[in-house]
mmCIF file as gemmi writes it, N, C-alpha and C atoms, coordinates in Angstrom:
data_model
loop_
_atom_site.group_PDB
_atom_site.id
_atom_site.type_symbol
_atom_site.label_atom_id
_atom_site.label_alt_id
_atom_site.label_comp_id
_atom_site.label_asym_id
_atom_site.label_entity_id
_atom_site.label_seq_id
_atom_site.pdbx_PDB_ins_code
_atom_site.Cartn_x
_atom_site.Cartn_y
_atom_site.Cartn_z
_atom_site.occupancy
_atom_site.B_iso_or_equiv
_atom_site.pdbx_formal_charge
_atom_site.auth_seq_id
_atom_site.auth_asym_id
_atom_site.pdbx_PDB_model_num
ATOM 1 N N . UNK Axp A 1 ? 242.377 49.235 60.837 1 0 ? 1 A 1
ATOM 2 C CA . UNK Axp A 1 ? 241.549 49.354 61.954 1 0 ? 1 A 1
ATOM 3 C C . UNK Axp A 1 ? 240.748 48.001 62.147 1 0 ? 1 A 1
ATOM 4 N N . UNK Axp A 2 ? 240.694 47.549 63.354 1 0 ? 2 A 1
ATOM 5 C CA . UNK Axp A 2 ? 239.915 46.307 63.587 1 0 ? 2 A 1
ATOM 6 C C . UNK Axp A 2 ? 238.63 46.707 64.399 1 0 ? 2 A 1
ATOM 7 N N . UNK Axp A 3 ? 237.58 46.025 64.074 1 0 ? 3 A 1
ATOM 8 C CA . UNK Axp A 3 ? 236.345 46.207 64.807 1 0 ? 3 A 1
ATOM 9 C C . UNK Axp A 3 ? 236.066 45.076 65.74 1 0 ? 3 A 1
ATOM 10 N N . UNK Axp A 4 ? 235.568 45.387 66.863 1 0 ? 4 A 1
ATOM 11 C CA . UNK Axp A 4 ? 235.249 44.436 67.872 1 0 ? 4 A 1
ATOM 12 C C . UNK Axp A 4 ? 233.757 44.07 67.713 1 0 ? 4 A 1
ATOM 13 N N . UNK Axp A 5 ? 233.348 42.801 67.437 1 0 ? 5 A 1
ATOM 14 C CA . UNK Axp A 5 ? 231.996 42.484 67.334 1 0 ? 5 A 1
ATOM 15 C C . UNK Axp A 5 ? 231.479 42 68.727 1 0 ? 5 A 1
ATOM 16 N N . UNK Axp A 6 ? 230.283 42.359 69.088 1 0 ? 6 A 1
ATOM 17 C CA . UNK Axp A 6 ? 229.693 42.001 70.363 1 0 ? 6 A 1
ATOM 18 C C . UNK Axp A 6 ? 228.603 40.92 70.073 1 0 ? 6 A 1
ATOM 19 N N . UNK Axp A 7 ? 228.402 40.049 70.879 1 0 ? 7 A 1
ATOM 20 C CA . UNK Axp A 7 ? 227.344 39.064 70.673 1 0 ? 7 A 1
ATOM 21 C C . UNK Axp A 7 ? 225.958 39.618 71.098 1 0 ? 7 A 1
ATOM 22 N N . UNK Axp A 8 ? 224.965 39.378 70.263 1 0 ? 8 A 1
ATOM 23 C CA . UNK Axp A 8 ? 223.702 39.772 70.59 1 0 ? 8 A 1
ATOM 24 C C . UNK Axp A 8 ? 223.065 38.661 71.485 1 0 ? 8 A 1
ATOM 25 N N . UNK Axp A 9 ? 222.259 38.913 72.455 1 0 ? 9 A 1
ATOM 26 C CA . UNK Axp A 9 ? 221.537 37.9 73.151 1 0 ? 9 A 1
ATOM 27 C C . UNK Axp A 9 ? 220.728 37.064 72.228 1 0 ? 9 A 1
ATOM 28 N N . UNK Axp A 10 ? 220.795 35.698 72.508 1 0 ? 10 A 1
ATOM 29 C CA . UNK Axp A 10 ? 220.04 34.75 71.6 1 0 ? 10 A 1
ATOM 30 C C . UNK Axp A 10 ? 218.657 34.864 71.891 1 0 ? 10 A 1
ATOM 31 N N . UNK Axp A 11 ? 217.828 34.98 70.858 1 0 ? 11 A 1
ATOM 32 C CA . UNK Axp A 11 ? 216.319 35.06 71.018 1 0 ? 11 A 1
ATOM 33 C C . UNK Axp A 11 ? 215.838 33.651 70.657 1 0 ? 11 A 1
ATOM 34 N N . UNK Axp A 12 ? 215.124 33.026 71.577 1 0 ? 12 A 1
ATOM 35 C CA . UNK Axp A 12 ? 214.617 31.658 71.392 1 0 ? 12 A 1
ATOM 36 C C . UNK Axp A 12 ? 213.18 31.738 70.98 1 0 ? 12 A 1
ATOM 37 N N . UNK Axp A 13 ? 212.704 30.511 70.571 1 0 ? 13 A 1
ATOM 38 C CA . UNK Axp A 13 ? 211.278 30.461 70.221 1 0 ? 13 A 1
ATOM 39 C C . UNK Axp A 13 ? 210.384 30.81 71.423 1 0 ? 13 A 1
ATOM 40 N N . UNK Axp A 14 ? 210.768 30.389 72.631 1 0 ? 14 A 1
ATOM 41 C CA . UNK Axp A 14 ? 210.049 30.677 73.845 1 0 ? 14 A 1
ATOM 42 C C . UNK Axp A 14 ? 209.929 32.196 74.011 1 0 ? 14 A 1
ATOM 43 N N . UNK Axp A 15 ? 210.932 32.977 73.781 1 0 ? 15 A 1
ATOM 44 C CA . UNK Axp A 15 ? 211.026 34.418 73.88 1 0 ? 15 A 1
ATOM 45 C C . UNK Axp A 15 ? 209.993 35.058 72.916 1 0 ? 15 A 1
ATOM 46 N N . UNK Axp A 16 ? 209.965 34.525 71.673 1 0 ? 16 A 1
ATOM 47 C CA . UNK Axp A 16 ? 208.962 34.996 70.628 1 0 ? 16 A 1
ATOM 48 C C . UNK Axp A 16 ? 207.528 34.769 71.157 1 0 ? 16 A 1
ATOM 49 N N . UNK Axp A 17 ? 207.276 33.59 71.737 1 0 ? 17 A 1
ATOM 50 C CA . UNK Axp A 17 ? 205.993 33.323 72.219 1 0 ? 17 A 1
ATOM 51 C C . UNK Axp A 17 ? 205.604 34.194 73.371 1 0 ? 17 A 1
ATOM 52 N N . UNK Axp A 18 ? 206.505 34.331 74.299 1 0 ? 18 A 1
ATOM 53 C CA . UNK Axp A 18 ? 206.21 35.252 75.438 1 0 ? 18 A 1
ATOM 54 C C . UNK Axp A 18 ? 205.87 36.647 74.829 1 0 ? 18 A 1
ATOM 55 N N . UNK Axp A 19 ? 206.565 37.176 73.979 1 0 ? 19 A 1
ATOM 56 C CA . UNK Axp A 19 ? 206.256 38.497 73.427 1 0 ? 19 A 1
ATOM 57 C C . UNK Axp A 19 ? 204.952 38.61 72.754 1 0 ? 19 A 1
ATOM 58 N N . UNK Axp A 20 ? 204.591 37.537 71.971 1 0 ? 20 A 1
ATOM 59 C CA . UNK Axp A 20 ? 203.347 37.549 71.319 1 0 ? 20 A 1
ATOM 60 C C . UNK Axp A 20 ? 202.167 37.445 72.333 1 0 ? 20 A 1
ATOM 61 N N . UNK Axp A 21 ? 202.308 36.657 73.344 1 0 ? 21 A 1
ATOM 62 C CA . UNK Axp A 21 ? 201.212 36.554 74.289 1 0 ? 21 A 1
ATOM 63 C C . UNK Axp A 21 ? 201.222 37.752 75.308 1 0 ? 21 A 1
ATOM 64 N N . UNK Axp A 22 ? 202.27 38.389 75.496 1 0 ? 22 A 1
ATOM 65 C CA . UNK Axp A 22 ? 202.207 39.466 76.309 1 0 ? 22 A 1
ATOM 66 C C . UNK Axp A 22 ? 202.832 39.239 77.77 1 0 ? 22 A 1
ATOM 67 N N . UNK Axp A 23 ? 203.473 38.103 77.916 1 0 ? 23 A 1
ATOM 68 C CA . UNK Axp A 23 ? 204.037 37.794 79.246 1 0 ? 23 A 1
ATOM 69 C C . UNK Axp A 23 ? 205.309 38.605 79.325 1 0 ? 23 A 1
ATOM 70 N N . UNK Axp A 24 ? 205.474 39.143 80.602 1 0 ? 24 A 1
ATOM 71 C CA . UNK Axp A 24 ? 206.747 39.971 80.744 1 0 ? 24 A 1
ATOM 72 C C . UNK Axp A 24 ? 207.651 39.422 81.879 1 0 ? 24 A 1
ATOM 73 N N . UNK Axp A 25 ? 207.772 38.121 81.837 1 0 ? 25 A 1
ATOM 74 C CA . UNK Axp A 25 ? 208.829 37.582 82.909 1 0 ? 25 A 1
ATOM 75 C C . UNK Axp A 25 ? 210.089 37.573 82.104 1 0 ? 25 A 1
ATOM 76 N N . UNK Axp A 26 ? 211.089 38.421 82.643 1 0 ? 26 A 1
ATOM 77 C CA . UNK Axp A 26 ? 212.352 38.578 82.022 1 0 ? 26 A 1
ATOM 78 C C . UNK Axp A 26 ? 213.377 37.859 82.888 1 0 ? 26 A 1
ATOM 79 N N . UNK Axp A 27 ? 214.075 36.956 82.227 1 0 ? 27 A 1
ATOM 80 C CA . UNK Axp A 27 ? 215.004 36.132 82.859 1 0 ? 27 A 1
ATOM 81 C C . UNK Axp A 27 ? 216.387 36.252 82.156 1 0 ? 27 A 1
ATOM 82 N N . UNK Axp A 28 ? 217.495 36.245 82.982 1 0 ? 28 A 1
ATOM 83 C CA . UNK Axp A 28 ? 218.832 36.451 82.263 1 0 ? 28 A 1
ATOM 84 C C . UNK Axp A 28 ? 219.649 35.142 82.545 1 0 ? 28 A 1
ATOM 85 N N . UNK Axp A 29 ? 220.506 34.766 81.636 1 0 ? 29 A 1
ATOM 86 C CA . UNK Axp A 29 ? 221.425 33.72 81.714 1 0 ? 29 A 1
ATOM 87 C C . UNK Axp A 29 ? 222.564 34.191 82.675 1 0 ? 29 A 1
ATOM 88 N N . UNK Axp A 30 ? 223.382 33.199 83.061 1 0 ? 30 A 1
ATOM 89 C CA . UNK Axp A 30 ? 224.513 33.657 83.891 1 0 ? 30 A 1
ATOM 90 C C . UNK Axp A 30 ? 225.532 34.435 83.08 1 0 ? 30 A 1
ATOM 91 N N . UNK Axp A 31 ? 225.595 34.138 81.728 1 0 ? 31 A 1
ATOM 92 C CA . UNK Axp A 31 ? 226.488 34.934 80.967 1 0 ? 31 A 1
ATOM 93 C C . UNK Axp A 31 ? 226.076 36.386 80.797 1 0 ? 31 A 1
ATOM 94 N N . UNK Axp A 32 ? 224.732 36.56 80.638 1 0 ? 32 A 1
ATOM 95 C CA . UNK Axp A 32 ? 224.153 37.996 80.531 1 0 ? 32 A 1
ATOM 96 C C . UNK Axp A 32 ? 224.32 38.752 81.832 1 0 ? 32 A 1
ATOM 97 N N . UNK Axp A 33 ? 224.081 38.069 83.025 1 0 ? 33 A 1
ATOM 98 C CA . UNK Axp A 33 ? 224.257 38.709 84.261 1 0 ? 33 A 1
ATOM 99 C C . UNK Axp A 33 ? 225.729 39.009 84.521 1 0 ? 33 A 1
ATOM 100 N N . UNK Axp A 34 ? 226.657 38.21 84.138 1 0 ? 34 A 1
ATOM 101 C CA . UNK Axp A 34 ? 228.143 38.42 84.373 1 0 ? 34 A 1
ATOM 102 C C . UNK Axp A 34 ? 228.52 39.645 83.547 1 0 ? 34 A 1
ATOM 103 N N . UNK Axp A 35 ? 227.871 39.761 82.324 1 0 ? 35 A 1
ATOM 104 C CA . UNK Axp A 35 ? 228.237 41.034 81.554 1 0 ? 35 A 1
ATOM 105 C C . UNK Axp A 35 ? 227.676 42.259 82.259 1 0 ? 35 A 1
ATOM 106 N N . UNK Axp A 36 ? 226.441 42.141 82.676 1 0 ? 36 A 1
ATOM 107 C CA . UNK Axp A 36 ? 225.78 43.264 83.374 1 0 ? 36 A 1
ATOM 108 C C . UNK Axp A 36 ? 226.603 43.761 84.508 1 0 ? 36 A 1
ATOM 109 N N . UNK Axp A 37 ? 227.047 42.835 85.269 1 0 ? 37 A 1
ATOM 110 C CA . UNK Axp A 37 ? 227.856 43.226 86.581 1 0 ? 37 A 1
ATOM 111 C C . UNK Axp A 37 ? 229.372 43.183 86.328 1 0 ? 37 A 1
ATOM 112 N N . UNK Axp A 38 ? 229.832 42.827 85.147 1 0 ? 38 A 1
ATOM 113 C CA . UNK Axp A 38 ? 231.293 42.843 84.881 1 0 ? 38 A 1
ATOM 114 C C . UNK Axp A 38 ? 232.015 42.006 85.863 1 0 ? 38 A 1
ATOM 115 N N . UNK Axp A 39 ? 231.489 40.756 86.027 1 0 ? 39 A 1
ATOM 116 C CA . UNK Axp A 39 ? 232.167 39.71 86.874 1 0 ? 39 A 1
ATOM 117 C C . UNK Axp A 39 ? 232.215 38.517 86.085 1 0 ? 39 A 1
ATOM 118 N N . UNK Axp A 40 ? 232.922 37.442 86.493 1 0 ? 40 A 1
ATOM 119 C CA . UNK Axp A 40 ? 233.004 36.215 85.795 1 0 ? 40 A 1
ATOM 120 C C . UNK Axp A 40 ? 231.833 35.306 86.088 1 0 ? 40 A 1
ATOM 121 N N . UNK Axp A 41 ? 231.587 34.364 85.206 1 0 ? 41 A 1
ATOM 122 C CA . UNK Axp A 41 ? 230.534 33.413 85.328 1 0 ? 41 A 1
ATOM 123 C C . UNK Axp A 41 ? 230.872 32.514 86.551 1 0 ? 41 A 1
ATOM 124 N N . UNK Axp A 42 ? 232.216 32.273 86.686 1 0 ? 42 A 1
ATOM 125 C CA . UNK Axp A 42 ? 232.648 31.416 87.826 1 0 ? 42 A 1
ATOM 126 C C . UNK Axp A 42 ? 232.276 32.036 89.112 1 0 ? 42 A 1
ATOM 127 N N . UNK Axp A 43 ? 232.353 33.407 89.299 1 0 ? 43 A 1
ATOM 128 C CA . UNK Axp A 43 ? 231.969 34.119 90.519 1 0 ? 43 A 1
ATOM 129 C C . UNK Axp A 43 ? 230.501 33.774 90.786 1 0 ? 43 A 1
ATOM 130 N N . UNK Axp A 44 ? 229.661 33.848 89.77 1 0 ? 44 A 1
ATOM 131 C CA . UNK Axp A 44 ? 228.276 33.602 90.01 1 0 ? 44 A 1
ATOM 132 C C . UNK Axp A 44 ? 227.989 32.192 90.359 1 0 ? 44 A 1
ATOM 133 N N . UNK Axp A 45 ? 228.731 31.233 89.814 1 0 ? 45 A 1
ATOM 134 C CA . UNK Axp A 45 ? 228.698 29.867 90.223 1 0 ? 45 A 1
ATOM 135 C C . UNK Axp A 45 ? 229.004 29.673 91.673 1 0 ? 45 A 1
ATOM 136 N N . UNK Axp A 46 ? 230.117 30.273 92.116 1 0 ? 46 A 1
ATOM 137 C CA . UNK Axp A 46 ? 230.564 30.138 93.411 1 0 ? 46 A 1
ATOM 138 C C . UNK Axp A 46 ? 229.648 30.773 94.412 1 0 ? 46 A 1
ATOM 139 N N . UNK Axp A 47 ? 228.949 31.922 93.991 1 0 ? 47 A 1
ATOM 140 C CA . UNK Axp A 47 ? 227.99 32.473 94.913 1 0 ? 47 A 1
ATOM 141 C C . UNK Axp A 47 ? 226.724 31.537 95.193 1 0 ? 47 A 1
ATOM 142 N N . UNK Axp A 48 ? 226.393 30.799 93.96 1 0 ? 48 A 1
ATOM 143 C CA . UNK Axp A 48 ? 225.255 29.909 94.18 1 0 ? 48 A 1
ATOM 144 C C . UNK Axp A 48 ? 225.578 28.668 95.082 1 0 ? 48 A 1
ATOM 145 N N . UNK Axp A 49 ? 226.879 28.277 95.008 1 0 ? 49 A 1
ATOM 146 C CA . UNK Axp A 49 ? 227.331 27.244 96.01 1 0 ? 49 A 1
ATOM 147 C C . UNK Axp A 49 ? 227.321 27.698 97.352 1 0 ? 49 A 1
ATOM 148 N N . UNK Axp A 50 ? 227.706 28.962 97.566 1 0 ? 50 A 1
ATOM 149 C CA . UNK Axp A 50 ? 227.792 29.542 98.889 1 0 ? 50 A 1
ATOM 150 C C . UNK Axp A 50 ? 226.41 30.107 99.319 1 0 ? 50 A 1
ATOM 151 N N . UNK Axp A 51 ? 225.364 30.007 98.486 1 0 ? 51 A 1
ATOM 152 C CA . UNK Axp A 51 ? 224.038 30.559 98.738 1 0 ? 51 A 1
ATOM 153 C C . UNK Axp A 51 ? 224.025 32.01 99.02 1 0 ? 51 A 1
ATOM 154 N N . UNK Axp A 52 ? 224.838 32.762 98.311 1 0 ? 52 A 1
ATOM 155 C CA . UNK Axp A 52 ? 224.83 34.187 98.432 1 0 ? 52 A 1
ATOM 156 C C . UNK Axp A 52 ? 224.402 34.72 97.014 1 0 ? 52 A 1
ATOM 157 N N . UNK Axp A 53 ? 224.324 36.049 96.814 1 0 ? 53 A 1
ATOM 158 C CA . UNK Axp A 53 ? 224.008 36.523 95.456 1 0 ? 53 A 1
ATOM 159 C C . UNK Axp A 53 ? 222.505 36.545 95.29 1 0 ? 53 A 1
ATOM 160 N N . UNK Axp A 54 ? 222.18 36.823 94.075 1 0 ? 54 A 1
ATOM 161 C CA . UNK Axp A 54 ? 220.705 36.888 93.764 1 0 ? 54 A 1
ATOM 162 C C . UNK Axp A 54 ? 219.998 35.513 93.658 1 0 ? 54 A 1
ATOM 163 N N . UNK Axp A 55 ? 218.775 35.523 93.865 1 0 ? 55 A 1
ATOM 164 C CA . UNK Axp A 55 ? 217.974 34.223 93.734 1 0 ? 55 A 1
ATOM 165 C C . UNK Axp A 55 ? 218.092 33.747 92.258 1 0 ? 55 A 1
ATOM 166 N N . UNK Axp A 56 ? 218.073 32.487 92.105 1 0 ? 56 A 1
ATOM 167 C CA . UNK Axp A 56 ? 218.208 31.944 90.68 1 0 ? 56 A 1
ATOM 168 C C . UNK Axp A 56 ? 217.177 30.789 90.579 1 0 ? 56 A 1
ATOM 169 N N . UNK Axp A 57 ? 216.986 30.341 89.334 1 0 ? 57 A 1
ATOM 170 C CA . UNK Axp A 57 ? 216.083 29.27 89.033 1 0 ? 57 A 1
ATOM 171 C C . UNK Axp A 57 ? 216.883 28.279 88.168 1 0 ? 57 A 1
ATOM 172 N N . UNK Axp A 58 ? 216.768 27.06 88.505 1 0 ? 58 A 1
ATOM 173 C CA . UNK Axp A 58 ? 217.301 26.008 87.734 1 0 ? 58 A 1
ATOM 174 C C . UNK Axp A 58 ? 216.169 25.312 86.843 1 0 ? 58 A 1
ATOM 175 N N . UNK Axp A 59 ? 216.357 25.366 85.539 1 0 ? 59 A 1
ATOM 176 C CA . UNK Axp A 59 ? 215.392 24.82 84.588 1 0 ? 59 A 1
ATOM 177 C C . UNK Axp A 59 ? 215.697 23.265 84.52 1 0 ? 59 A 1
ATOM 178 N N . UNK Axp A 60 ? 214.732 22.659 83.814 1 0 ? 60 A 1
ATOM 179 C CA . UNK Axp A 60 ? 214.813 21.187 83.752 1 0 ? 60 A 1
ATOM 180 C C . UNK Axp A 60 ? 216.074 20.667 83.069 1 0 ? 60 A 1
ATOM 181 N N . UNK Axp A 61 ? 216.537 21.456 82.126 1 0 ? 61 A 1
ATOM 182 C CA . UNK Axp A 61 ? 217.774 21.067 81.373 1 0 ? 61 A 1
ATOM 183 C C . UNK Axp A 61 ? 218.971 21.564 82.144 1 0 ? 61 A 1
ATOM 184 N N . UNK Axp A 62 ? 218.814 21.919 83.381 1 0 ? 62 A 1
ATOM 185 C CA . UNK Axp A 62 ? 219.969 22.29 84.285 1 0 ? 62 A 1
ATOM 186 C C . UNK Axp A 62 ? 220.547 23.659 83.98 1 0 ? 62 A 1
ATOM 187 N N . UNK Axp A 63 ? 219.806 24.431 83.212 1 0 ? 63 A 1
ATOM 188 C CA . UNK Axp A 63 ? 220.258 25.795 82.846 1 0 ? 63 A 1
ATOM 189 C C . UNK Axp A 63 ? 219.875 26.646 83.991 1 0 ? 63 A 1
ATOM 190 N N . UNK Axp A 64 ? 220.676 27.659 84.308 1 0 ? 64 A 1
ATOM 191 C CA . UNK Axp A 64 ? 220.408 28.624 85.419 1 0 ? 64 A 1
ATOM 192 C C . UNK Axp A 64 ? 219.955 29.954 84.836 1 0 ? 64 A 1
ATOM 193 N N . UNK Axp A 65 ? 218.837 30.461 85.478 1 0 ? 65 A 1
ATOM 194 C CA . UNK Axp A 65 ? 218.264 31.725 85.013 1 0 ? 65 A 1
ATOM 195 C C . UNK Axp A 65 ? 218.055 32.653 86.202 1 0 ? 65 A 1
ATOM 196 N N . UNK Axp A 66 ? 218.164 33.892 86.021 1 0 ? 66 A 1
ATOM 197 C CA . UNK Axp A 66 ? 217.917 34.818 87.097 1 0 ? 66 A 1
ATOM 198 C C . UNK Axp A 66 ? 216.854 35.753 86.659 1 0 ? 66 A 1
ATOM 199 N N . UNK Axp A 67 ? 215.873 35.904 87.557 1 0 ? 67 A 1
ATOM 200 C CA . UNK Axp A 67 ? 214.714 36.85 87.264 1 0 ? 67 A 1
ATOM 201 C C . UNK Axp A 67 ? 215.303 38.31 87.395 1 0 ? 67 A 1
ATOM 202 N N . UNK Axp A 68 ? 214.822 39.206 86.449 1 0 ? 68 A 1
ATOM 203 C CA . UNK Axp A 68 ? 215.265 40.473 86.48 1 0 ? 68 A 1
ATOM 204 C C . UNK Axp A 68 ? 214.806 41.268 87.778 1 0 ? 68 A 1
ATOM 205 N N . UNK Axp A 69 ? 213.577 40.886 88.398 1 0 ? 69 A 1
ATOM 206 C CA . UNK Axp A 69 ? 213.202 41.462 89.591 1 0 ? 69 A 1
ATOM 207 C C . UNK Axp A 69 ? 214.177 41.151 90.711 1 0 ? 69 A 1
ATOM 208 N N . UNK Axp A 70 ? 214.605 39.844 90.776 1 0 ? 70 A 1
ATOM 209 C CA . UNK Axp A 70 ? 215.528 39.493 91.821 1 0 ? 70 A 1
ATOM 210 C C . UNK Axp A 70 ? 216.818 40.09 91.571 1 0 ? 70 A 1
ATOM 211 N N . UNK Axp A 71 ? 217.309 40.359 90.416 1 0 ? 71 A 1
ATOM 212 C CA . UNK Axp A 71 ? 218.59 40.996 90.142 1 0 ? 71 A 1
ATOM 213 C C . UNK Axp A 71 ? 218.526 42.459 90.626 1 0 ? 71 A 1
ATOM 214 N N . UNK Axp A 72 ? 217.468 43.095 90.326 1 0 ? 72 A 1
ATOM 215 C CA . UNK Axp A 72 ? 217.255 44.486 90.702 1 0 ? 72 A 1
ATOM 216 C C . UNK Axp A 72 ? 217.133 44.634 92.269 1 0 ? 72 A 1
ATOM 217 N N . UNK Axp A 73 ? 216.432 43.618 92.917 1 0 ? 73 A 1
ATOM 218 C CA . UNK Axp A 73 ? 216.396 43.651 94.457 1 0 ? 73 A 1
ATOM 219 C C . UNK Axp A 73 ? 217.716 43.472 94.959 1 0 ? 73 A 1
ATOM 220 N N . UNK Axp A 74 ? 218.547 42.616 94.349 1 0 ? 74 A 1
ATOM 221 C CA . UNK Axp A 74 ? 219.923 42.301 94.925 1 0 ? 74 A 1
ATOM 222 C C . UNK Axp A 74 ? 220.716 43.589 94.724 1 0 ? 74 A 1
ATOM 223 N N . UNK Axp A 75 ? 220.638 44.195 93.597 1 0 ? 75 A 1
ATOM 224 C CA . UNK Axp A 75 ? 221.411 45.472 93.364 1 0 ? 75 A 1
ATOM 225 C C . UNK Axp A 75 ? 220.988 46.595 94.358 1 0 ? 75 A 1
ATOM 226 N N . UNK Axp A 76 ? 219.746 46.733 94.633 1 0 ? 76 A 1
ATOM 227 C CA . UNK Axp A 76 ? 219.306 47.706 95.606 1 0 ? 76 A 1
ATOM 228 C C . UNK Axp A 76 ? 219.753 47.44 96.983 1 0 ? 76 A 1
ATOM 229 N N . UNK Axp A 77 ? 219.876 46.193 97.356 1 0 ? 77 A 1
ATOM 230 C CA . UNK Axp A 77 ? 220.357 45.82 98.73 1 0 ? 77 A 1
ATOM 231 C C . UNK Axp A 77 ? 221.832 46.184 98.824 1 0 ? 77 A 1
ATOM 232 N N . UNK Axp A 78 ? 222.586 45.98 97.753 1 0 ? 78 A 1
ATOM 233 C CA . UNK Axp A 78 ? 224.015 46.185 97.715 1 0 ? 78 A 1
ATOM 234 C C . UNK Axp A 78 ? 224.41 47.686 97.545 1 0 ? 78 A 1
ATOM 235 N N . UNK Axp A 79 ? 223.464 48.499 97 1 0 ? 79 A 1
ATOM 236 C CA . UNK Axp A 79 ? 223.796 49.921 96.714 1 0 ? 79 A 1
ATOM 237 C C . UNK Axp A 79 ? 223.952 50.811 97.939 1 0 ? 79 A 1
């Protein structure tokens, strides 16, 4: 029998600081969002180019993040 391992979300030092201070801004990476919606990362990238889909934030290191509130708002619009 083979077991399938799943990756746990990476916890960064910034996440630990946010938790200790009590800040509750939850952001998801494009990989995490693609897993949540069961779509490809490429689809999210195409939606950003077409300016559709949920709002996103680009960080200084060019990483893309999605606020959980924006994700939930987009889901409720599509439901």
